[in-house]
C-alpha positions in Angstrom: -5.1 20.2 -2.3 -7.9 17.8 -2.1 -7.6 14.3 -0.8 -8.0 11.5 -3.4 -10.0 8.3 -2.6 -9.0 5.1 -4.3 -11.9 3.1 -5.8 -12.2 0.3 -8.3 -14.5 0.5 -11.3 -16.2 -2.5 -13.0 -13.3 -2.9 -15.5 -10.6 -3.4 -12.9 -8.8 -0.1 -13.4 -7.7 1.8 -10.3 -9.7 5.0 -10.2 -8.8 8.1 -8.3 -12.0 9.9 -7.5 -12.1 13.7 -7.3 -15.0 16.1 -7.1 -14.2 17.2 -10.7 -14.2 13.7 -12.1 -12.3 10.4 -12.2 -8.8 9.8 -13.3 -8.1 6.2 -14.3 -4.6 5.1 -13.4 -3.0 1.7 -14.1 -1.4 -0.4 -11.4 2.0 -0.3 -13.1 2.2 3.5 -13.4 -0.2 5.0 -10.9 -0.7 8.7 -11.6 -1.5 11.2 -8.9 -3.6 14.2 -9.8 -3.4 17.4 -7.9 -5.9 20.1 -7.6 -6.3 21.9 -11.0 -7.2 25.5 -11.5 -10.6 25.6 -13.0 -9.5 27.6 -16.0 -6.8 25.2 -17.0 -8.6 22.0 -16.1 -9.4 20.9 -19.7 -5.8 21.4 -20.9 -4.5 19.6 -17.8 -6.8 16.7 -18.5 -5.5 16.4 -22.1 -1.9 16.4 -20.8 -2.6 13.7 -18.2 -4.4 11.7 -20.9 -1.3 11.9 -23.1 0.9 10.6 -20.2 -1.5 7.9 -19.1 -2.2 6.3 -22.5 0.1 3.3 -22.9 0.4 2.8 -19.1 -3.1 1.6 -18.5 -3.9 -2.0 -19.0 -7.2 -3.8 -19.0 -6.4 -7.5 -18.5 -3.8 -8.4 -21.2 -5.1 -6.1 -23.9 -3.6 -2.6 -23.9 -6.7 -0.5 -24.1 -6.5 2.7 -22.2 -9.7 4.7 -21.4 -9.2 7.8 -19.4 -12.2 9.8 -18.2 -11.9 13.1 -16.4 -15.2 14.8 -15.8 -17.0 14.8 -19.2 -13.7 14.3 -21.1 -13.0 10.8 -22.2 -9.8 9.7 -23.9 -9.3 6.2 -25.4 -6.0 4.8 -26.7 -5.1 1.4 -28.0 -1.7 -0.2 -28.2 -1.3 -3.1 -30.7 
């Protein structure tokens, strides 16, 4: 299992950096990502995206943008 480093991106989201990409996690529901098998990485990314949308917050607007490698998932909550 690889060690995750906590960084902050320019939008204020807490970002967990891995060699495979970055997983954006909100401060309210911080998600930890383990090491994925390379074959199932894309499906794992989609599953984590489905869990993370709705928990991420940028300021007061609920706009979640999740980027893992080249995959980017964006969800909005009214």
